[in-house]
KEKE-3310 file (N, C-alpha, C; in steps of 0.2 Angstrom, whole numbers, plus 5000, padded with zeros to 4 digits):
npx = (5087:5073:5072:5080:5072:5061:5067:5071:5059:5053:5062:5059:5045:5046:5054:5045:5035:5041:5045:5032:5027:5036:5040:5028:5021:5014:4997:4987:4982:4967:4960:4953:4961:4971:4974:4978:4989:4998:4999:5005:5017:5022:5019:5017:5029:5031:5018:5012:4999:4991:4997:5010:5026:5035:5029:5021:5009:5001:4993:4984:4972:4954:4949:4960:4963:4951:4952:4963:4957:4958:4950:4944:4943:4948:4956:4966:4971:4977:4986:4995:4999:5005:5013:5019:5026:5036:5033:5035:5031:5021:5018:5024:5019:5007:4990:4979:4984:4986:4974:4967:4975:4970:4957:4958:4964:4954:4944:4950:4952:4939:4936:4944:4957:4959)
npy = (4933:4934:4948:4947:4939:4948:4958:4952:4948:4961:4965:4956:4959:4972:4969:4961:4969:4979:4971:4967:4980:4985:4975:4970:4982:4996:5000:5013:5024:5029:5044:5039:5028:5033:5031:5017:5017:5026:5019:5007:5012:5018:5011:4998:4989:4986:4983:4974:4966:4969:4965:4965:4968:4972:4972:4959:4956:4968:4971:4977:4971:4970:4966:4967:4981:4986:4981:4989:5001:5008:5007:5017:5029:5041:5038:5030:5040:5049:5041:5039:5052:5056:5045:5031:5021:5009:5014:5027:5045:5050:5062:5070:5067:5073:5079:5076:5064:5056:5054:5048:5036:5031:5029:5019:5009:5006:5001:4990:4982:4980:4971:4961:4961:4956)
npz = (5055:5052:5048:5037:5028:5027:5020:5008:5003:5001:4991:4981:4979:4973:4962:4955:4952:4944:4933:4929:4925:4916:4907:4901:4898:4904:4906:4900:4913:4920:4928:4939:4943:4950:4964:4964:4956:4963:4975:4971:4967:4978:4990:4988:4989:5003:5006:4998:4990:5000:5012:5024:5025:5034:5047:5049:5056:5055:5044:5028:5028:5029:5042:5051:5049:5055:5068:5073:5073:5060:5049:5040:5027:5031:5043:5037:5028:5037:5043:5033:5030:5043:5046:5056:5069:5061:5049:5037:5035:5022:5017:5008:4995:4994:4997:4987:4981:4992:4997:4987:4987:5000:4998:4988:4996:5005:4996:4991:5003:5007:4996:4999:4995:4981)
capx = (5084:5066:5073:5083:5067:5058:5071:5071:5052:5053:5065:5055:5039:5049:5056:5039:5031:5045:5044:5025:5026:5041:5040:5021:5019:5009:4991:4985:4978:4962:4961:4951:4966:4977:4975:4981:4996:5002:5000:5010:5024:5025:5017:5017:5035:5029:5011:5010:4993:4987:5001:5015:5033:5039:5026:5016:5003:4998:4991:4979:4966:4949:4948:4965:4961:4945:4955:4967:4953:4960:4945:4941:4948:4951:4961:4971:4974:4980:4992:4999:5002:5009:5017:5018:5030:5041:5030:5037:5026:5021:5015:5027:5015:5001:4983:4975:4986:4985:4966:4966:4977:4966:4951:4960:4965:4947:4941:4954:4951:4932:4936:4948:4963:4959)
capy = (4929:4937:4954:4945:4937:4954:4962:4948:4948:4967:4965:4952:4963:4977:4966:4958:4975:4982:4967:4968:4986:4987:4969:4970:4989:4999:5002:5020:5024:5035:5048:5035:5023:5036:5027:5011:5019:5029:5014:5002:5015:5020:5007:4991:4985:4984:4981:4970:4962:4971:4962:4970:4964:4974:4969:4954:4956:4974:4971:4981:4967:4973:4964:4970:4988:4987:4979:4994:5007:5011:5005:5022:5033:5047:5036:5028:5046:5052:5037:5040:5059:5056:5039:5028:5015:5009:5017:5034:5049:5051:5069:5073:5065:5078:5077:5072:5057:5052:5053:5042:5029:5029:5026:5012:5004:5004:4997:4983:4979:4977:4966:4955:4961:4951)
capz = (5050:5050:5044:5030:5025:5025:5015:5002:5001:4998:4984:4976:4977:4969:4955:4952:4950:4939:4928:4926:4922:4910:4902:4898:4897:4909:4903:4902:4919:4921:4935:4945:4945:4953:4970:4963:4953:4968:4980:4968:4967:4985:4996:4986:4991:5010:5007:4992:4991:5007:5017:5028:5025:5040:5053:5046:5060:5054:5036:5026:5027:5033:5049:5054:5050:5060:5075:5075:5072:5054:5044:5037:5022:5035:5047:5033:5026:5043:5044:5027:5031:5049:5048:5063:5070:5055:5042:5037:5032:5014:5016:5002:4990:4993:4999:4982:4980:4998:4998:4982:4990:5006:4994:4985:5001:5008:4991:4991:5009:5006:4991:5001:4991:4976)
cpx = (5077:5067:5076:5077:5062:5061:5071:5064:5051:5056:5062:5049:5041:5050:5050:5035:5035:5044:5037:5024:5030:5040:5033:5018:5013:5003:4990:4980:4973:4963:4958:4956:4972:4979:4980:4989:5000:5003:5005:5017:5027:5024:5018:5023:5034:5022:5008:5004:4989:4991:5005:5021:5037:5036:5020:5009:4998:4997:4986:4973:4960:4948:4954:4965:4956:4948:4959:4963:4955:4956:4941:4946:4951:4957:4967:4975:4979:4987:4997:5003:5007:5014:5016:5023:5036:5039:5032:5031:5027:5018:5018:5023:5009:4994:4979:4978:4985:4978:4964:4969:4973:4960:4952:4961:4958:4944:4944:4952:4944:4932:4940:4955:4964:4962)
cpy = (4932:4943:4952:4943:4943:4958:4958:4948:4955:4968:4961:4956:4968:4975:4964:4964:4978:4978:4967:4974:4987:4981:4969:4977:4991:5002:5009:5020:5030:5038:5043:5030:5026:5033:5021:5012:5022:5024:5009:5005:5017:5015:4999:4986:4982:4981:4978:4965:4963:4968:4967:4966:4966:4971:4965:4954:4963:4975:4976:4977:4971:4972:4967:4978:4990:4986:4985:5001:5011:5010:5011:5026:5038:5044:5033:5034:5049:5048:5038:5047:5059:5050:5036:5022:5015:5012:5025:5038:5050:5057:5072:5072:5070:5075:5073:5065:5053:5050:5047:5036:5027:5026:5019:5007:5001:5000:4990:4979:4976:4971:4960:4955:4956:4954)
cpz = (5047:5046:5037:5026:5022:5019:5008:4999:4998:4991:4979:4974:4972:4962:4951:4949:4944:4933:4924:4922:4916:4905:4898:4896:4901:4905:4905:4908:4919:4928:4941:4947:4948:4960:4969:4961:4959:4974:4977:4968:4973:4991:4994:4988:4998:5010:5001:4994:4997:5013:5020:5029:5031:5046:5050:5050:5059:5046:5035:5025:5032:5040:5053:5055:5055:5067:5077:5074:5066:5048:5042:5032:5026:5039:5043:5030:5031:5044:5039:5028:5037:5050:5055:5063:5064:5049:5042:5034:5025:5012:5010:4995:4989:4995:4994:4981:4986:4999:4993:4984:4996:5003:4991:4990:5004:5003:4991:4997:5009:5002:4993:4997:4986:4970)
residu = (MET:LYS:ARG:LEU:PHE:SER:ILE:ALA:LEU:SER:ILE:PHE:ALA:ILE:ALA:THR:PHE:ALA:LEU:ALA:THR:PHE:ALA:PHE:GLY:ALA:PRO:ALA:LEU:ALA:GLN:ASP:ASP:MET:GLY:LYS:LYS:VAL:PHE:ASP:ALA:ASN:CYS:GLY:ALA:CYS:HIS:PHE:GLY:GLY:GLY:ASN:THR:ILE:ASN:PRO:SER:LYS:THR:LEU:LYS:LYS:GLU:VAL:LEU:GLU:LYS:TYR:GLY:LYS:PHE:SER:ALA:GLU:ALA:ILE:TYR:GLU:GLN:ASP:VAL:ASN:GLY:ALA:GLY:ALA:MET:PRO:SER:PHE:LYS:ARG:LEU:GLY:GLU:GLU:LYS:LEU:ARG:ALA:VAL:ALA:ALA:TYR:ILE:MET:GLU:GLN:ALA:GLU:ALA:GLY:TRP:LYS)
# end
């Protein structure tokens, strides 16, 4: 039942993102917005709003990142490159994009994912 809920939530997150992007048109993104763009396209289904649909106790919230020693751009980058647990490696995206994602996650965690 828990797994079914996670799958349904993931599908909802993907559908919501697709609707927002295609129905309202995606705004032109500056280079500074690369982290958000890459996050939304590759991470948002599982980590929508800084959450975690696969393991709800390991979110991208500041206090949780601190708890697990992941509250730094370098630690987040390493997690993205190497993967861990249920999270796959995203090294195929390349260093520039993954560093932008890490910076975006740090920025959002500091702001409380608003």
